[in-house]
N, C-alpha and C positions, 0 to 999 in steps of 0.2 A: 577752744573756739566756740563762740556762741552762735547757734543756728536757731532762727525763729521757727520753732516747731512746737506742736502741742506738748504740754508738760509731761504726760506719762511717756510719750515717745522720747522726749528729751532725756529722761532718766535711763531708758532702755538702750538708747543709741549713743550716749555721750562718748563712750570709748571710740566709737566709729568716727565721730567728728574730729577726733584728735589725730587720726592716722594720716600719714603723708599723702596717700592717694586722694583723700577727701579734701585736703587743703589745696591740692592741685586742681581738683574738680571745681571747687569754689572759685578759684582764680580764673579758670577757663570759662565758667558760666557767667561770671561778672563781666568778663571781656566781651563775650558774645552778646549779652544784653546791652552793653554800651555801644557796640559797633554794628549789630545786625538786628533784623526783625526776628524775634524768637517767641515761641509759644510754649506753654501758656503764659499769661501775664505773670510778672515776677511774684506778685502776692498770691498766686495760685499754685506755685510749684509744689508746695507741700499740702495741698488741699486734701489729699487722701488721708493724711495723718490728722489734720485739723478737725475733719468731720467725723473721723472714726478713731477715737483714742485707743491706745493699746489695751487698756483694761476692758474695752467693750467689743473687741474683735471677735466675731463669731464665724465669719465667712471671709475667705481671701479669694479674689478673682485676679489672675495675673494677665496683664496685657503686655505689649511690647514697647511701642513708641507712642507719644502723644500725636494727635492729629496735627497736620502741618498747614491746614488751611485757615483763612481768616475767621476769628471768633469761634472756632470749633473747640479746641482743647480747654478744659477747665480744671485740670489737675487730677481728674478721676479717670481711670482706665475705662475705655469704651464710651464715656459720657461726653455730651456737648452742652453748650449753653442753651437756655430755653428757646431763644429765637433762631436757632440754627436747625437746618434740616437734619433729620435723623440719618446717620450714616448706614450703609448697607449691612455691616456686621451687626450693628445694634438692632436694626430692623429684624434681622434673623433671630437675635436673642429674644426680642419681644414675641416673635412668632412662636418660638419654642415654649415660652411662658404661657402663651394662649393655648397651645396644644396640650401642655402639661397640666396647667392649673385652671384653664378656662377664663383667664383674665384678658380683657380687651386691650389692644395696643394703646399705650398712653399717648397723650397729645404732645409730649415733649421727650427728648432724649436726654434730659438732665437727670442724672442718677444720684443726685444729692440725697434723695429720700432713702435710697439703699444705704448709703454711707452712714447716715444718721441712725440707722438700725443696727450697725455693727458689721457692715460689709466693707472690707478694705479693698478698694479698687486700685490696685497697684500696677503701674507700668514699670517695666524693667528700666526704662530710660525716662527721666522726668521732664526733659526739655528737648526742643527740636528747633532748628532754624526754619523759618517760613519757607514752604515750598520745597524743602529738601529732606525727604524721609530718611531717617537713619543718620542724620548729620551729627548727632550728639552721642552716637553709640561709641563704645570702647574709650570713653573719656573718664570713666570711674563710676558712672551711675549704676552699671550692672553689679559692680562689687558692693555698692551701698545697698541696693535692693535685695541682693542675695543675703546680706546680713540681716535685713528686715525679716525676710522669710525665715531665716534660721532662728531669730529671736522668738518669733511667734511659735515656731516648731518646738523650741526648747522650753520656753517659759509658760506656755499655755497648754491646755488640754481641750479636747473635744471641739476643735476648729474644723470647719469644712473648707477644703481647698479645691477650687474648680480650676482644672488645668486643661485649657482648650488649645489644641494644636501642639506640634512637636516642640516649639520653642518653650512654651510654658511648662510642658511636661519635663523637659530637660532641666529647666530652672528649679523645678520642685521635686527633682528625683530623690533628694535626701530626706524628704518629709517622713516622719515616723508614722506609719499607717496603723500602729498599735494604739497610738494616742489620738489620732485624728482621722477624719474621713477624707479620703482623696478620691475625687471624681475626675475622670479623664474622658475626653471626647475630641473629635475633630474641631478645628477652629470654626467659628460661626461666619466667616467671610463667605461671600457668594461662591468662591472657588472651592470651598471645602465643606460647607455646611451639610450637603447631602451625603457626605461620607461618614456620618456618625454623630454629628452635632444634633441634627433634627432627630427626635425620638430618644434622646439620651435621658430626658426627664430629670435633669440635675436639680431643678428647683424644688420639685416635690421630694426628691431624695434628701436634699439638704434639710428641708423643713422637718421631715420625718426623723432624721438623725438628731437635729437640735432638740426636738420635743422629747426624744428618747433619753436625752441626757439632762432634761429639766430646764432647757433654755427656750425663750420665746422664739417662735418661727419668724421668718422674714416675710413681710408683706411685699412680695415682688410686684 
């Protein structure tokens, strides 16, 4: 099966594309896009991979579902299009960056600038029906994104994994902490950020680690 995805990821994930679950997933997603309003736009489903080739991954941030409101989802976890109001969880992420690194809150919630520096912004589920949170869960996306995390874990060294909230921590439970830096905290949503996301200083910790292994830090 040919999936339009960035070349280095194509090589790493080719076996996954041939598995029965993935073929079933493709059939489901195609039908949903043909009959329903689905986010993100079809050409943005694999944006996280397009903008952050496998060879360049330095940091992995795990999200859960794409945003399900108009014009929000752009294929990158936590990120929105330039002309869309910054969602509450992302506002809290920016607040923590300001507290941690002293950087002012940016004018846009579009995180393409992170992706292009080697931050894989990976949602567990890559598509969602408009207005219906979780509507594309348990259709095969989670198995696919588990495989993505496993490939990064196995084939790369010295990657920073940021696992925010119980869902992300469960998804990343198998990551080899001898090879990688695993940072865990509460989810940045308004319901949880005060329970350990604020003050976690993950962004300075990530950069210190990257520099310690000879990699360029991220301009958060």
